[in-house]
C-alpha positions in Angstrom: 21.1 20.7 -26.4 21.5 20.5 -22.6 20.9 24.2 -22.1 17.6 24.0 -24.0 16.5 21.0 -21.8 17.4 23.0 -18.6 15.4 25.9 -19.9 12.4 23.8 -20.7 12.5 22.1 -17.2 12.8 25.5 -15.5 9.9 26.9 -17.4 7.8 23.8 -16.7 8.6 24.1 -13.0 7.5 27.7 -12.8 4.2 27.2 -14.7 2.9 23.9 -13.6 0.5 23.4 -10.7 2.0 22.7 -7.3 2.6 19.0 -6.6 2.0 16.5 -3.7 4.4 13.6 -4.3 5.1 10.5 -2.3 8.3 8.8 -3.2 8.1 5.0 -2.5 11.5 3.4 -2.6 12.2 -0.4 -2.7 14.8 -1.4 -0.1 14.6 -5.1 -0.6 17.7 -7.3 -0.5 18.2 -7.3 -4.2 18.7 -3.5 -4.2 22.1 -4.4 -2.7 23.1 -6.1 -6.0 26.2 -4.6 -7.7 25.6 -2.0 -10.3 29.2 -1.5 -11.5 32.1 0.6 -10.4 31.8 -0.5 -6.8 28.2 0.7 -6.4 25.0 -1.1 -5.7 21.6 -0.5 -7.3 20.5 1.2 -4.1 23.5 3.5 -4.2 22.5 4.7 -7.7 18.8 5.0 -6.9 19.6 7.0 -3.7 21.7 9.5 -5.5 19.2 9.9 -8.3 16.4 10.5 -5.9 18.4 13.1 -4.0 19.3 14.9 -7.2 15.7 14.8 -8.3 14.6 16.8 -5.2 16.2 19.9 -6.8 13.4 19.9 -9.4 10.7 20.6 -6.8 9.6 24.1 -5.8 9.8 24.9 -2.1 6.0 24.9 -2.0 5.7 21.4 -3.5 4.8 18.7 -0.9 7.1 15.7 -0.9 7.3 12.7 1.4 9.3 9.4 1.5 8.3 5.8 2.2 10.6 2.8 2.0 9.3 -0.8 1.6 10.4 -4.3 2.2 9.1 -7.2 4.4 9.7 -7.4 8.1 10.6 -3.8 8.6 10.9 -2.4 12.1 10.3 1.1 13.3 6.7 1.5 12.2 3.1 0.1 12.5 3.3 -1.8 9.3 6.0 -4.4 8.6 5.8 -3.8 4.8 6.6 -0.1 4.7 7.9 2.7 6.8 7.1 6.4 6.5 10.5 8.0 6.7 9.4 11.6 6.0 5.7 12.7 5.9 4.4 14.5 2.9 4.9 18.2 3.6 6.3 21.3 1.8 9.8 20.4 0.7 11.1 23.9 1.5 10.8 23.0 5.2 12.4 19.5 4.9 14.6 19.2 1.9 17.7 18.3 4.1 15.6 15.8 6.0 14.5 14.1 2.8 18.0 13.9 1.5 19.2 12.4 4.8 16.2 10.0 4.9 17.0 8.7 1.4 20.7 8.4 2.1 20.4 6.4 5.2 18.6 3.4 3.6 20.1 0.0 3.2 18.9 -3.3 1.6 16.6 -5.5 3.7 14.2 -8.3 2.9 11.4 -9.2 0.5 9.3 -7.1 -1.9 5.6 -6.6 -1.0 4.9 -4.8 -4.2 1.0 -5.1 -4.4 0.4 -4.3 -0.7 2.5 -1.2 -0.7 1.2 0.1 -4.0 -2.3 -0.1 -2.6 -1.4 1.5 0.7 0.6 4.3 -0.8 -2.2 5.1 -3.3 -4.9 5.0 -0.5 -2.7 7.3 1.7 -2.4 9.9 -1.0 -6.1 9.6 -1.9 -7.1 10.2 1.7 -5.2 13.5 1.8 -6.1 14.5 -1.8 -5.7 18.2 -2.7 -7.7 19.2 -5.8 -5.5 22.3 -6.3 -2.4 20.2 -6.8 -0.9 17.4 -8.8 -1.3 14.3 -6.6 1.2 11.5 -7.3 3.1 8.5 -6.2 6.6 7.8 -7.6 7.1 4.0 -7.1 10.5 2.5 -7.7 11.2 -1.3 -7.5 13.7 -3.7 -8.8 11.7 -6.9 -8.3 8.4 -8.8 -8.5 5.8 -9.2 -5.7 7.5 -11.3 -3.0 5.6 -10.9 0.3 6.1 -14.5 1.6 2.6 -15.6 0.6 2.5 -17.1 -2.9 -1.1 -18.3 -3.5 -2.8 -14.9 -3.4 -0.6 -13.0 -5.9 -3.2 -13.1 -8.7 -6.0 -11.9 -6.5 -3.8 -9.1 -5.0 -2.9 -7.9 -8.5 -6.6 -7.9 -9.6 -7.7 -6.1 -6.5 -5.1 -3.3 -6.7 -5.7 -2.7 -10.5 -9.4 -2.6 -9.9 -9.0 -0.1 -7.1 -6.7 2.1 -9.1 -8.9 2.1 -12.1 -12.1 2.9 -10.1 -10.4 5.9 -8.5 -9.3 7.3 -11.8 -12.6 7.1 -13.7 -15.7 9.4 -13.7 -16.3 13.1 -13.4 -16.0 13.0 -9.6 -12.7 11.1 -9.6 -9.8 12.3 -7.5 -6.8 11.3 -9.7 -3.7 10.1 -7.8 -1.2 9.2 -10.5 1.1 6.3 -9.7 4.3 6.7 -11.8 6.2 3.4 -11.7 9.9 2.8 -12.4 11.1 -0.7 -13.2 14.7 -0.7 -11.9 17.1 -3.3 -13.1 16.6 -6.5 -15.2 14.5 -8.3 -12.6 11.7 -5.9 -12.2 8.1 -6.9 -13.1 7.7 -4.6 -16.0 4.2 -5.9 -17.0 2.8 -5.3 -13.6 4.4 -1.9 -13.1 3.1 -0.7 -16.5 -0.4 -1.9 -15.7 -0.3 0.0 -12.4 0.7 3.2 -14.0 -1.8 2.8 -16.8 -4.6 2.1 -14.3 -4.1 5.7 -12.9 -3.4 7.4 -16.3 0.2 7.8 -15.3 3.4 6.6 -17.0 5.8 3.7 -16.5 9.5 4.3 -16.9 12.1 1.6 -17.7 15.4 1.8 -15.9 16.5 -1.7 -16.7 20.0 -0.4 -16.9 20.5 1.0 -13.3 23.0 3.5 -14.7 20.1 5.3 -16.4 18.2 6.1 -13.2 19.2 9.7 -13.2 17.7 10.3 -16.6 14.6 8.4 -15.6 14.0 10.6 -12.5 14.5 13.7 -14.6 
């Protein structure tokens, strides 16, 4: 029953702790692939992400990164901070515009950006809030260097696991979304599990709205 679902979501939003969430959106070239009805995968992901913003309370803190290789406009060629993490009530329109203005670009530095987004949220950790990364990608690690992929994977999983264990841990949950048929589901599931988070499968791009919900 859709009305029951809406009621549950509204109740959850009111009762849960406030959240700090960094949305990390893949803008690699494959995000420009057709998704049907004249849309691309990026078109559908953008609309779903914008729609999902309505589920945040004004006091929740939300920011946006995009990632691909050889990006311009920032200090790091693998990602760009579009909107910093801050109360969404002060920047909801800016977040919507920041998501909407993206376009497909180059490669997919999956491991590097997973690590950096996690470390960024850990450095600004707030123990009073839910601290999380929502990481969406449609590909596999493709940063232009092929002989270090296994080591990169091992390093990022070890770091995520170490930060999630023990009584003094500061849990930053990395929720991963494998988007489209070409996404590295095994890696994305391992990343989520390393932080006691969840992995979501949007192998059919048309399902991305339900996945974000």
